[in-house]
Residue, then its C-alpha position, 0 to 999 in steps of 0.5 A: x500500500x505504498x501509494x496511500x499517501x498519493x490519495x489520502x495526502x491530497x484528500x486531507x486539507x488541514x484548515x487552521x489559522x486561515x488555511x495554515x497548519x498550526x502545529x503544537x508542542x507538548x511540554x512535560x515538566x519535571x514534576x509530570x505536568x504536561x502543557x500545550x505550547x503553540x509557539x516553540x520560540x526559545x527566548x532569554x529571560x532574566x527571571x527564568x532560573x536557567x536564563x532561557x525559556x521555551x514557549x514561556x516555560x523555564x528550560x530548567x523545569x522541562x523534562x521533555x518536549x514532543x512535537x505534535x502535527x495537530x494541536x490538542x487541549x491541555x492535559x488535565x482539563x475536561x472536554x465534553x464532546x457533542x454526542x451528535x458528533x459521534x462517528x458510527x461504528x461498523x456492524x457485522x450483521x449476523x444472518x446465520x439465523x435466517x439462513x439456518x446455518x450452523x455457525x460452528x461449521x461455517x465460521x462466517x461470523x467469526x471470519x467477519x469479526x476477525x476482518x474487523x479485528x484487523x481493520x481496527x475500526x470500532x464494531x459490533x455484531x448484531x442479528x437485527x437488520x434495523x439495529x445495523x441500519x440505525x447504528x452503523x456507518x458500514x454493514x458487513x453481512x456475515x453470509x451469502x444472501x439467500x433469495x426466494x422461499x428461504x430469503x435472508x431478508x424480508x422485503x421490508x428489510x431489503x427496502x431498509x438496506x436500500x434506503x440506508x445505502x442511498x443515505x450514505x451507508x456502505x454495505x459489504x456482502x458475500x454473494x447472493x444465492x438463488x434467484x435475485x429479486x428486483x430490490x436486490x438487483x437495485x441494491x447491488x447493481x447486478x442483473x444476475x449471478x451464477x456459480x463459477x463454471x470452473x475452479x477459479x483459484x484467484x481474483x485480480x483487482x481491475x482499477x488500482x487508481x480507485x481510492x478504495x484500492x489504496x492498500x493493493x499495490x504489490x503483486x501479492x495484493x493485486x492478484x489474490x489467491x483463494x484456492x479451490x473454493x465455491x465462487x459466484x460470478x456476477x453479471x452487472x447492470x449499474x455496478x462496477x466490476x472491481x475484480x475478475x477471477x483468474x483475470x478472466x474478464x467474463x467472470x466478475x468476482x467483486x463489484x461496487x454499486x454506487x447508489x446515490x450517497x452510498x455504495x454496496x459491495x458484493x464479493x463472490x465468496x464466503x468470508x470463511x473461505x477467504x479467511x478462516x479456511x486459510x488460517x486452518x490450513x484447509x485452502x487447497x491450491x493456495x501455497x505459501x513459500x517460506x520467506x515470502x509475503x502472503x497477505x491473502x486472508x487480510x485483503x477483505x479487511x483492507x477493502x473494508x477499511x479503504x471503503x470507509x476511508x475513501x467515502x466517509x469524512x473521517x474514520x479512526x482505527x486501532x493501529x496495528x503496530x506498537x509504540x507509534x512505529x510504522x512497523x517493528x522487527x521482533x527477533x526470536x531465537x530457537x536454541x535447540x543445540x549445545x552450540x546455540x547455548x554456547x554461542x547465543x551470547x553474541x546475539x544477546x549482547x548485540x540486542x542489549x546494545x540496541x536496547x532490545x530484550x530479545x526472545x529466546x525459545x529454549x529446547x529443554x533437552x535434559x537427558x541424552x538420546x543416543x545418535x539423536x540429541x545430547x543432554x544440552x540442557x544441563x548444569x553447564x548451560x544453565x548459567x548462559x540462560x541466567x545471563x540472558x535473563x539477567x540482561x532482560x531478555x525473555x525465554x519461552x519453550x521450544x519443547x523437550x525433544x525437538x522431534x521432526x515428526x511432532x506433526x504426526x498426532x498418533x505418535x504424540x498423544x496427550x499422556x502426562x509424564x513426570x520428567x523422570x518418567x519421560x526421560x525413560x519413555x521418549x525415544x527416536x528410532x534413527x533408522x525408521x525416523x519414528x519418534x515416541x513421545x507425548x504432546x502434553x509432556x513436551x509442553x508441560x515438562x519444558x515449561x515446568x523445568x524452565x520455571x523451576x530452574x529460573x523462577x520465571x513465568x514461561x508464557x510462550x511456545x514454539x515447536x521444533x521444526x514448526x511441526x504442529x499436530x491436532x493436540x497442540x491447541x489443547x496442550x497450549x491451554x492445559x499447560x498455561x501458555x498465552x502465546x504460540x509461534x508454531x506457524x509461518x505467516x506464508x502458511x497462514x496467509x496472514x500478516x497479523x496474529x490469529x486466534x487458535x482453535x481446538x483441534x485446528x478444526x472448523x468445529x473447534x472452540x477458540x482458545x485464549x492462546x494467540x498464534x503469532x506467525x513467523x514471517x522470515x527466518x534463517x531456515x532455507x531449503x535446498x540450494x538456498x540454505x543459509x551458510x558461512x559463504x552466503x549469509x550476507x545475502x539473506x538480510x536483503x531478502x528479509x528486508x524486502x519482506x519487511x518493507x512489504x509488511x511495513x507498508x501495511x503497518x504490519x510488524x515482522x517476526x524473524x527467527x535466527x538460530x543463535x548458533x553462529x556469530x555470523x548470524x548475529x551479524x546477519x541480524x545486525x545487517x537487517x537492523x542497519x537497513x531499517x529506518x529506526x526513526x520510523x521502525x523499531x525493535x520489539x520483544x515477542x511477548x510484549x508484542x503479544x501483550x500489545x495485540x491482546x490489549x488492542x483486541x480488547x480496547x474500545x474507543x469512540x470518535x467524535x468529529x465536529x465538521x464545523x470546528x474540525x475538532x476530533x475527540x477520541x474517547x476511551x476508558x481510563x483503565x484501558x488507556x492505562x494498560x495500552x500505552x503502546x497502542x495508537x489510533x490512526x485517523x484518516x478520511x477526507x475531512x478538515x481537521x483542526x485538532x485531536x484530543x484524547x479523553x477518558x470517560x470523565x472527559x479528562x484530557x490525556x497527553x498525546x503525540x499526533x504524528x503525520x504519517x508518510x502514507x497519509x493520515x495522523x497517528x495518535x499515541x499516548x505520551x507517558 
C-alpha cells in the first residue's frame, strides 16, 4: 500500500489559522505536568532560573518536549464532546439465523469479526437488520444472501438496506444465492449471478487508481489467491466490476454499486473461505513459500477499511503496530543445540546494545538420546540462560525433544509424564525416523523445568521444526501458555496474529492462546540454505519482506538460530537497513501483550465538521494498560485538532504524528 499517501495526502486539507497548519508542542515538566505550547520560540529571560525559556516555560523545569502535527487541549482539563458528533461504528450483521446455518461449521461470523479485528475500526455484531441500519456507518453481512422461499431478508428489510445505502451507508456482502429479486438487483447493481463454471483459484483487482484500492499495490495484493473454493460470478447492470477471477474478464468476482450517497459491495465468496479456511490450513491450491509475503486472508479487511476511508469524512482505527512505529522487527531465537547455548551470547549482547530484550525459545533437552540429541540442557548451560535473563531478555519453550515428526498426532498423544518418567519413555528410532513421545509432556515438562530452574513465568511456545499436530491447541491451554509461534505467516496467509482453535478444526472452540506467525527466518531449503559463504545475502531478502509488511503497518517476526556469530551479524545487517526513526525493535511477548490489549480496547470518535475538532474517547483503565497502542485517523475531512479523553472527559497527553502514507497517528505520551 505504498501509494496511500498519493490519495489520502491530497484528500486531507488541514484548515487552521486561515488555511495554515498550526502545529503544537507538548511540554512535560519535571514534576509530570504536561502543557500545550503553540509557539516553540526559545527566548532569554532574566527571571527564568536557567536564563532561557521555551514557549514561556523555564528550560530548567522541562523534562521533555514532543512535537505534535495537530494541536490538542491541555492535559488535565475536561472536554465534553457533542454526542451528535459521534462517528458510527461498523456492524457485522449476523444472518446465520435466517439462513439456518450452523455457525460452528461455517465460521462466517467469526471470519467477519476477525476482518474487523484487523481493520481496527470500532464494531459490533448484531442479528437485527434495523439495529445495523440505525447504528452503523458500514454493514458487513456475515453470509451469502439467500433469495426466494428461504430469503435472508424480508422485503421490508431489503427496502431498509436500500434506503440506508442511498443515505450514505456502505454495505459489504458475500454473494447472493438463488434467484435475485428486483430490490436486490437495485441494491447491488447486478442483473444476475451464477456459480463459477470452473475452479477459479484467484481474483485480480481491475482499477488500482480507485481510492478504495489504496492498500493493493504489490503483486501479492493485486492478484489474490483463494484456492479451490465455491465462487459466484456476477453479471452487472449499474455496478462496477472491481475484480475478475483468474483475470478472466467474463467472470466478475467483486463489484461496487454506487447508489446515490452510498455504495454496496458484493464479493463472490464466503468470508470463511477467504479467511478462516486459510488460517486452518484447509485452502487447497493456495501455497505459501517460506520467506515470502502472503497477505491473502487480510485483503477483505483492507477493502473494508479503504471503503470507509475513501467515502466517509473521517474514520479512526486501532493501529496495528506498537509504540507509534510504522512497523517493528521482533527477533526470536530457537536454541535447540549445545552450540546455540554456547554461542547465543553474541546475539544477546548485540540486542542489549540496541536496547532490545530479545526472545529466546529454549529446547529443554535434559537427558541424552543416543545418535539423536545430547543432554544440552544441563548444569553447564544453565548459567548462559541466567545471563540472558539477567540482561532482560525473555525465554519461552521450544519443547523437550525437538522431534521432526511432532506433526504426526498418533505418535504424540496427550499422556502426562513426570520428567523422570519421560526421560525413560521418549525415544527416536534413527533408522525408521519414528519418534515416541507425548504432546502434553513436551509442553508441560519444558515449561515446568524452565520455571523451576529460573523462577520465571514461561508464557510462550514454539515447536521444533514448526511441526504442529491436532493436540497442540489443547496442550497450549492445559499447560498455561498465552502465546504460540508454531506457524509461518506464508502458511497462514496472514500478516497479523490469529486466534487458535481446538483441534485446528472448523468445529473447534477458540482458545485464549494467540498464534503469532513467523514471517522470515534463517531456515532455507535446498540450494538456498543459509551458510558461512552466503549469509550476507539473506538480510536483503528479509528486508524486502519487511518493507512489504511495513507498508501495511504490519510488524515482522524473524527467527535466527543463535548458533553462529555470523548470524548475529546477519541480524545486525537487517537492523542497519531499517529506518529506526520510523521502525523499531520489539520483544515477542510484549508484542503479544500489545495485540491482546488492542483486541480488547474500545474507543469512540467524535468529529465536529464545523470546528474540525476530533475527540477520541476511551476508558481510563484501558488507556492505562495500552500505552503502546495508537489510533490512526484518516478520511477526507478538515481537521483542526485531536484530543484524547477518558470517560470523565479528562484530557490525556498525546503525540499526533503525520504519517508518510497519509493520515495522523495518535499515541499516548507517558
